[in-house]
Structure formats: structure tokens, C-alpha cells
Phi, psi and omega in degrees: 000133175271169180301322182285347181272354183299119182295342181283348178298338178294346180269357178286131181232162170290123184228160169238148182296131179292322177228084185298342181279350177156191181298125183305311183288319179296321177299317179294325181276343185077025180253175181252177181218169179263302178222162183245150177229144178244130177294130181269010172257321185230349179091005177301134176255122181227165181275159185282175180293342175279349178275155182302314185282337183047042189294332176295316179293319179299316178300314180301318181290320182288328189251351188060034172259100193278335191247131176238163169236157176298139176248031178259141179304134177081358179253139183219064179229158180236152182226136175257116179292330180292312183269354182050053184209154171291142178227000000 
């Protein structure tokens, strides 16, 4: 399968970050994060798998929103949690 063949790409929507200042759950808990990811279905901003909460992955599992993009300055890549692959 190529990156463009991922069937989950159909769930990508035009989104704006729900919490542009950082991970939604970490901000609510008062905790920190390592890197940020934004859901490309709804705009949820969550922390990466290197962060304690892994909130981007938790969000994807709870909502069936599979694809995120990096929410780090200068990064422009997408990840599918279902296929565990770049898309």
C-alpha cells in the first residue's frame, strides 16, 4: 500500500486546532508534553507517544479518528494510528 492508498485518508477534513496552545488533556491536568499532534478529522490537539499521557493516540482510539499530523513548527507529516504508518 502506498501513502495515497490508505483508506483512512477519506476521514481527513479541513480542521482548526481545538487548543492551539497545547495538548487539550495535558492543559486540563496541568501536565506537560513532549510533542504535539493534531487530529485531521476534528482538530483535537494531543500529545505524542513519547509523552506520558499519549493523548493523541488515546483520542484516536476513543473516536475512531485515525489520522493526525504533527503540530510542531516546521513539521509537515501525517500518521495513521490504524495502519501505524506515515500517510
